[in-house]
C-alpha positions as CSV (number, residue, x, y, z in Angstrom):
1,X,76.6,-63.1,-102.5
2,X,77.7,-63.7,-99.0
3,X,75.9,-66.4,-96.9
4,X,74.3,-67.8,-100.0
5,X,77.5,-69.5,-100.8
6,X,77.3,-71.3,-97.6
7,X,73.6,-72.2,-98.2
8,X,74.8,-73.7,-101.5
9,X,77.5,-75.8,-99.7
10,X,74.8,-77.1,-97.3
11,X,72.8,-78.3,-100.2
12,X,75.8,-79.9,-101.9
13,X,76.5,-81.9,-98.7
14,X,73.2,-83.6,-99.2
15,X,74.3,-85.3,-102.3
16,X,77.4,-86.9,-100.8
17,X,77.6,-87.0,-96.9
18,X,81.1,-88.7,-97.0
19,X,82.4,-85.2,-98.0
20,X,83.2,-83.3,-94.9
21,X,80.9,-80.4,-94.5
22,X,83.7,-78.1,-93.6
23,X,85.4,-78.8,-96.8
24,X,82.3,-77.9,-98.8
25,X,81.8,-74.7,-96.7
26,X,85.3,-73.6,-97.6
27,X,85.0,-74.6,-101.1
28,X,81.9,-72.5,-101.6
29,X,83.9,-69.5,-100.6
30,X,87.4,-70.1,-102.0
31,X,87.3,-67.2,-104.5
32,X,86.5,-64.8,-101.6
33,X,89.3,-66.3,-99.5
34,X,91.7,-65.8,-102.4
35,X,90.4,-62.2,-102.8
36,X,90.9,-61.5,-99.0
37,X,94.3,-63.0,-99.1
38,X,95.5,-61.1,-102.0
39,X,94.0,-57.8,-100.5
40,X,95.8,-58.5,-97.2
41,X,99.0,-59.3,-99.1
42,X,98.5,-56.0,-101.0
43,X,98.7,-58.0,-104.4
44,X,96.5,-56.7,-107.2
45,X,93.4,-58.7,-107.7
46,X,92.8,-57.3,-111.1
47,X,89.9,-55.2,-112.4
48,X,86.7,-56.4,-110.7
49,X,88.7,-59.2,-109.0
50,X,89.8,-60.8,-112.3
51,X,92.6,-62.8,-110.6
52,X,90.2,-64.2,-108.0
53,X,86.7,-64.3,-109.5
54,X,87.4,-64.6,-113.1
55,X,85.9,-67.6,-114.9
56,X,89.4,-69.0,-115.7
57,X,90.5,-68.7,-112.1
58,X,87.4,-70.3,-110.6
59,X,87.5,-73.1,-113.2
60,X,91.2,-73.8,-112.5
61,X,90.7,-73.8,-108.8
62,X,87.7,-76.1,-109.1
63,X,89.7,-78.5,-111.3
64,X,92.7,-78.6,-108.9
65,X,90.6,-79.1,-105.9
66,X,88.8,-81.9,-107.7
67,X,92.0,-83.6,-108.7
68,X,93.3,-83.3,-105.1
69,X,90.1,-84.6,-103.6
70,X,90.0,-87.5,-106.1
71,X,93.6,-88.4,-105.4
72,X,93.3,-88.2,-101.8
73,X,89.7,-89.6,-101.2
74,X,89.5,-92.0,-104.3
75,X,86.0,-90.6,-104.8
76,X,85.2,-89.3,-108.3
77,X,81.7,-88.3,-107.6
78,X,82.7,-86.5,-104.5
79,X,85.4,-84.7,-106.5
80,X,82.8,-83.5,-109.0
81,X,80.6,-82.2,-106.0
82,X,83.6,-80.3,-104.7
83,X,84.4,-78.8,-108.1
84,X,80.7,-77.9,-108.6
85,X,80.6,-76.3,-105.3
86,X,83.6,-74.0,-106.1
87,X,82.3,-73.3,-109.5
88,X,78.9,-72.4,-108.1
89,X,80.6,-69.3,-106.6
90,X,80.8,-67.6,-110.0
91,X,77.1,-68.4,-110.9
92,X,75.9,-67.1,-107.6
93,X,78.0,-64.0,-107.8
94,X,76.7,-63.4,-111.3
95,X,73.3,-63.0,-109.8
96,X,74.3,-60.5,-107.0
97,X,77.2,-58.6,-108.4
98,X,79.3,-58.0,-111.5
99,X,82.1,-60.3,-112.3
100,X,84.9,-60.5,-114.8
101,X,85.1,-63.3,-117.3
102,X,88.7,-63.5,-118.6
103,X,91.5,-61.0,-119.3
104,X,90.1,-58.6,-121.8
105,X,86.6,-60.3,-121.6
106,X,83.3,-58.5,-120.6
107,X,82.2,-57.9,-117.1
108,X,78.9,-59.6,-116.5
109,X,76.2,-59.9,-113.8
110,X,72.8,-58.8,-112.7
111,X,74.3,-56.5,-110.1
112,X,71.5,-57.2,-107.5
113,X,73.7,-55.3,-104.9
114,X,72.1,-52.2,-106.4
115,X,68.6,-53.6,-105.6
116,X,69.0,-54.7,-101.9
117,X,65.6,-56.2,-101.6
118,X,66.1,-58.5,-104.6
119,X,69.6,-59.4,-103.4
120,X,68.1,-60.4,-99.9
121,X,65.4,-62.4,-101.7
122,X,67.8,-64.4,-103.8
123,X,70.4,-64.8,-101.0
124,X,67.5,-65.8,-98.5
125,X,66.1,-68.4,-101.0
126,X,69.5,-69.8,-101.7
127,X,70.2,-70.3,-98.0
128,X,66.8,-71.7,-97.3
129,X,66.8,-74.2,-100.1
130,X,70.4,-75.3,-99.2
131,X,69.3,-75.6,-95.5
132,X,66.3,-77.7,-96.4
133,X,68.4,-80.1,-98.4
134,X,71.0,-80.3,-95.5
135,X,68.3,-80.7,-92.8
136,X,67.2,-84.0,-94.6
137,X,70.7,-85.4,-93.9
138,X,70.2,-85.0,-90.1
139,X,68.9,-87.8,-88.0
140,X,65.0,-87.6,-87.7
141,X,65.2,-86.6,-84.1
142,X,67.6,-83.7,-84.8
143,X,65.7,-82.1,-87.7
144,X,63.3,-80.0,-85.7
145,X,65.6,-79.2,-82.7
146,X,66.8,-75.7,-82.0
147,X,70.3,-76.2,-83.4
148,X,69.0,-77.1,-86.8
149,X,67.1,-74.0,-87.0
150,X,69.9,-72.0,-85.4
151,X,71.9,-72.7,-88.5
152,X,69.2,-71.4,-90.9
153,X,68.5,-68.3,-88.8
154,X,72.2,-67.6,-88.3
155,X,72.9,-67.6,-92.0
156,X,69.8,-65.5,-92.7
157,X,70.9,-63.0,-89.9
158,X,74.5,-62.9,-91.3
159,X,73.2,-62.2,-94.8
160,X,70.8,-59.5,-93.4
161,X,73.8,-57.7,-91.5
162,X,76.0,-58.1,-94.6
163,X,73.4,-56.6,-96.8
164,X,72.9,-53.6,-94.5
165,X,76.7,-53.0,-94.2
166,X,76.9,-53.1,-98.0
167,X,74.2,-50.6,-98.4
168,X,75.7,-48.3,-95.8
169,X,79.1,-48.5,-97.5
170,X,77.7,-48.2,-101.1
171,X,78.9,-44.7,-101.6
172,X,82.3,-45.1,-100.0
173,X,85.5,-46.0,-101.8
174,X,86.8,-49.3,-100.4
175,X,90.4,-50.4,-100.8
176,X,89.5,-54.1,-100.8
């Protein structure tokens, strides 16, 4: 899942508008940022990204982020939303790809990347639902202006381009 994570973050924002939106957008993609950082540093990410996308890593990162958020902001509910946003990464990736569980554990997932139309549908629905929830947080006069819709269409376009690139590169061996 690519832009779908951002759609989830937009939806999460609707539950607690005191959480900075930028924080939720980052939180939704933390496993991918860890993956990219380890790739750039030429550090092993483990089989199937075990050390960035395994359940134990995503859970640990979610708990640490929640504790930091709660300590800094003194907002327990907000901390739970931050943690849930990070944890959602695993569930959303389960739908579209295959992901590791824990060291020695099974590799699970629906692997919709092999079915691009189904992947596009799931990602598009996730983005759209998150955007609808986010849109409700906007002032009434801003809900129907071009910028509000630009967010939706930009995320959908980003997802479409990512999906096309993924299909085009499907047969190639990629280092990261």
